[in-house]
C-alpha positions in Angstrom: 106.5 35.8 32.2 106.4 38.3 29.4 109.6 39.1 27.6 111.5 42.0 29.1 111.7 45.2 27.0 114.3 47.9 27.2 112.8 51.3 27.6 114.2 54.8 27.9 111.2 56.8 29.0 111.4 57.9 32.6 108.6 56.4 34.7 105.6 58.7 35.2 106.5 61.1 32.3 103.8 59.6 30.1 100.1 60.2 30.3 98.0 59.7 33.4 100.2 60.9 36.2 99.2 64.0 38.2 101.4 66.8 39.5 103.5 64.4 41.6 103.4 63.7 45.3 104.2 66.7 47.5 104.8 66.9 51.2 101.3 68.3 51.7 99.9 65.1 50.2 101.7 63.0 52.8 99.8 63.4 56.1 102.5 62.2 58.5 105.2 64.1 56.7 103.6 67.4 57.5 105.0 69.1 60.6 105.5 72.5 62.0 107.2 71.2 65.2 110.6 72.5 66.1 112.3 69.6 67.7 114.6 72.0 69.7 117.6 69.7 69.6 119.8 72.2 71.3 117.6 72.6 74.3 116.8 68.9 74.7 120.5 68.1 75.1 120.2 69.8 78.5 119.3 67.1 81.1 117.0 69.6 82.6 115.0 70.2 79.4 112.1 67.9 80.2 111.7 69.3 83.7 111.9 72.8 82.4 109.2 72.1 79.8 106.9 70.7 82.5 107.5 73.8 84.6 106.8 76.2 81.8 103.3 77.7 82.1 102.9 77.5 78.3 103.7 73.8 78.3 101.1 71.3 77.1 100.9 67.5 77.2 100.1 65.3 74.2 98.7 62.0 75.3 99.7 58.6 73.8 98.2 55.2 74.6 99.0 52.0 72.7 99.9 53.8 69.5 96.8 56.0 69.7 96.5 59.6 70.5 93.8 61.5 72.4 91.7 63.5 69.9 88.8 65.9 70.0 86.8 64.2 67.2 84.5 67.2 66.9 87.4 69.4 65.9 89.8 66.9 64.3 92.6 68.0 66.6 94.7 66.6 69.4 93.6 67.1 73.0 96.5 69.0 74.7 96.3 69.5 78.4 98.2 72.1 80.4 101.1 70.8 82.4 99.7 72.1 85.6 96.1 70.9 85.1 95.9 68.5 88.0 98.8 66.5 86.7 100.5 63.9 88.9 104.2 64.2 89.4 106.3 63.1 86.4 107.1 59.4 86.4 110.5 58.5 84.8 110.3 56.9 81.4 106.7 57.9 80.5 107.2 61.5 79.3 109.3 62.7 76.4 110.2 66.3 75.4 109.0 66.7 71.8 110.0 70.3 71.2 108.4 73.7 70.6 105.4 74.5 68.4 105.4 78.4 68.6 103.0 78.4 71.5 105.4 76.8 73.9 106.9 73.4 74.7 105.2 70.1 73.9 105.6 67.0 76.1 104.4 63.5 75.2 102.9 61.4 78.0 102.3 57.7 77.7 99.1 56.5 79.5 99.7 53.9 82.2 98.3 51.2 80.0 100.4 52.3 77.0 101.9 49.6 74.8 103.2 49.2 71.3 101.1 49.5 68.2 98.9 46.5 67.7 99.2 45.1 71.2 95.7 46.2 72.2 92.3 46.5 70.5 90.8 50.0 70.2 87.9 48.8 72.3 90.1 48.0 75.3 90.3 50.1 78.4 91.2 53.7 77.7 94.0 53.8 80.2 94.0 57.0 82.2 90.2 57.6 82.5 90.6 61.1 83.9 92.5 62.1 80.7 90.3 60.0 78.4 87.2 62.0 79.3 88.7 65.0 77.5 88.5 63.2 74.1 88.7 59.8 72.4 91.6 57.5 71.9 92.0 57.1 68.1 94.6 55.4 65.9 96.9 57.7 64.1 96.4 55.5 61.0 92.7 56.6 61.0 93.0 60.3 61.9 96.4 61.3 60.6 95.0 62.8 57.4 92.5 64.9 59.4 94.9 66.5 61.8 96.8 69.8 61.3 100.4 69.7 60.3 101.4 70.6 63.9 99.3 67.8 65.4 100.2 65.2 62.8 103.9 65.9 63.2 103.9 65.9 67.0 101.8 62.7 67.2 104.0 60.8 64.7 107.1 61.8 66.7 105.6 60.8 70.0 104.4 57.3 68.8 107.6 56.6 67.0 109.7 57.6 70.0 107.7 55.5 72.4 107.7 52.4 70.2 111.5 52.6 70.1 111.7 52.7 73.9 109.4 49.7 74.2 111.6 47.5 72.1 115.0 48.9 73.1 115.4 48.7 76.9 118.9 47.3 77.2 122.3 48.2 75.9 123.1 46.2 72.8 126.8 46.0 73.8 126.6 44.7 77.3 122.9 44.0 78.1 122.6 46.5 80.9 119.3 48.3 81.3 119.6 51.8 79.8 118.5 55.1 81.2 116.8 57.9 79.2 118.4 61.3 78.5 117.9 64.3 76.2 114.2 64.4 76.9 113.8 60.7 75.9 115.6 61.0 72.6 118.8 59.1 73.7 119.3 56.0 75.8 122.5 55.9 77.8 124.2 52.7 79.2 125.3 53.3 82.9 127.8 50.4 82.6 129.9 51.2 79.5 128.8 54.8 78.8 127.5 54.2 75.3 124.7 56.2 73.9 121.9 54.8 71.6 119.5 56.7 69.3 116.1 56.0 67.9 116.1 53.7 64.9 114.1 53.9 61.8 113.7 51.1 59.3 113.7 52.3 55.6 111.1 50.6 53.4 110.3 51.3 49.7 106.8 51.5 48.3 106.1 52.0 44.7 103.6 52.6 41.9 104.7 50.4 39.0 103.0 51.1 35.7 103.2 49.4 32.3 103.3 50.9 28.8 99.5 51.0 28.8 99.6 53.1 32.0 98.1 50.4 34.1 99.0 50.2 37.8 100.3 47.1 39.5 98.2 46.3 42.6 98.7 43.3 45.0 96.8 41.5 47.8 98.6 40.4 50.9 97.6 37.0 52.4 96.9 38.6 55.8 94.6 41.3 54.5 90.8 41.3 54.2 89.6 39.8 50.9 89.0 43.1 49.0 92.1 45.1 50.2 94.8 45.8 47.6 97.7 48.2 47.6 101.0 48.9 45.7 104.1 46.7 46.4 106.3 47.6 49.3 109.2 46.1 51.3 112.1 46.7 53.5 115.5 47.8 52.3 118.2 45.2 52.9 121.7 45.9 54.3 124.1 47.3 51.6 121.2 47.9 49.2 120.3 51.1 47.5 116.7 52.3 47.5 116.4 51.9 43.8 117.7 48.3 43.9 115.2 47.5 46.7 112.4 48.7 44.5 113.4 46.3 41.7 114.1 43.4 44.0 110.9 43.6 46.0 108.7 43.8 42.9 110.5 40.9 41.2 110.5 38.8 44.3 106.8 39.3 45.1 105.2 39.6 41.7 107.8 38.4 39.1 107.5 41.7 37.3 110.8 43.2 36.0 111.1 46.9 36.7 113.2 49.3 34.6 113.6 53.0 35.4 112.5 54.2 38.8 112.1 57.7 40.2 111.8 59.1 43.7 108.4 60.5 44.7 108.5 61.3 48.4 108.8 59.8 51.9 106.7 59.5 55.0 107.3 58.2 58.5 105.1 55.3 59.5 105.6 54.7 63.2 104.0 51.2 63.2 106.4 50.5 64.7 109.4 52.3 63.2 109.3 52.6 59.4 110.2 55.4 57.0 108.3 54.7 53.8 110.2 55.9 50.7 107.9 56.3 47.7 108.9 55.6 44.1 107.3 55.3 40.7 108.7 52.7 38.3 108.2 51.3 34.8 107.3 47.7 34.3 109.2 45.8 31.6 107.1 42.7 31.9 103.3 42.6 32.3 102.3 39.2 33.6 102.5 39.4 37.4 102.8 36.1 39.4 102.3 36.5 43.2 104.9 34.7 45.3 102.2 32.7 47.0 103.5 33.4 50.5 103.3 37.1 51.3 101.2 38.0 48.3 98.4 35.8 46.9 97.2 38.0 44.1 98.7 40.7 41.8 97.4 42.3 38.7 97.6 45.4 36.5 94.5 47.6 36.5 93.5 50.6 34.5 91.7 53.6 35.9 88.2 52.7 34.8 88.5 49.2 36.1 89.8 50.4 39.5 87.0 53.0 39.8 84.3 50.5 38.9 85.5 47.8 41.3 85.8 50.3 44.2 82.3 51.6 43.5 81.0 48.0 43.7 82.8 47.3 46.9 85.1 44.7 45.3 88.3 46.7 45.9 89.4 48.5 49.0 92.3 50.9 48.7 94.7 52.1 51.4 93.5 54.7 53.9 94.1 58.4 53.3 96.8 58.6 56.0 99.2 56.2 54.1 101.7 57.1 51.5 100.2 54.3 49.4 97.0 56.3 49.1 98.9 59.4 47.9 100.9 57.4 45.3 97.8 55.7 43.9 95.9 59.0 43.8 98.8 60.7 41.8 98.6 57.9 39.3 94.8 58.0 39.2 94.9 61.8 38.6 92.1 62.7 40.9 90.6 61.9 44.4 90.3 58.2 44.7 86.8 56.6 44.3 84.8 55.3 47.2 82.1 52.7 47.6 78.8 53.9 46.3 75.6 53.4 48.2 72.4 52.2 46.5 71.0 55.7 46.8 73.7 56.9 44.4 72.3 54.8 41.6 74.0 52.3 39.4 77.2 51.4 41.3 78.9 50.3 38.1 78.5 53.7 36.5 81.7 55.9 36.2 
């Protein structure tokens, strides 16, 4: 490990960084949805939304959403368009979007993210004919702020219900209230709310403005991203940044600065982005979670992506936005033979 150096420069204030990560850069942080918390406290809120002629239904199935791929937008169906009677536990009141109430409905085959392959049965076939079931990971960056925010809320809420079906105090099965945003125990009267697991994700740069990238043992061979990890109990976000990078890559991190945050409902994370300054420059992967780690400069990253040797995170992820800010431009993509020399900048 290289010897640690004490530095005073704030991370990212040197050359290379762009304008910083903004909310508009984070696809799943964009939202125009009014969650209408006052109304949803009324036990009749969901029924009222389903009776409202302006009401529309957003369809969720196995962590996917129903999308019109020709228009890059969610398929929203009118609440009265041949809908069957509401079934308890499969519909949630999301709020208002300016045109009326939005309700999430889980298809009969709905499960948690990762439990089914995208090629599996599309659940409610009558609904599926209106569009295609697509993963939010793939289409989140293409959706409008309204659609991205509503879809993220719907998937996160449903994943919470799938994994929290009983009271943590007494074990009794809970019932849904407040439009699906609260679980109430009928035995002890306790109320339970959706949980979110905070995780840090960070661009770590050295004094040469190179970026630390790492390869997870479970990923395809060419896939790399920036370090990330969950925040431990009693730990600050900044401390989590330094601990995770040290544990996974043996790199010592000095100053860190907040960049932005994005929900990641796969199943229930809030990704909190930072940039940090590396005080050592010889990464050593932990050999368990990570099996490769290295510092790369912009030219090297661009050339390896062009040659198909390096795959970066998808545009929906906060990792993509963080790396793009460091890169200072849109991230490169694989070049086809028709584009000429793939090694050319």
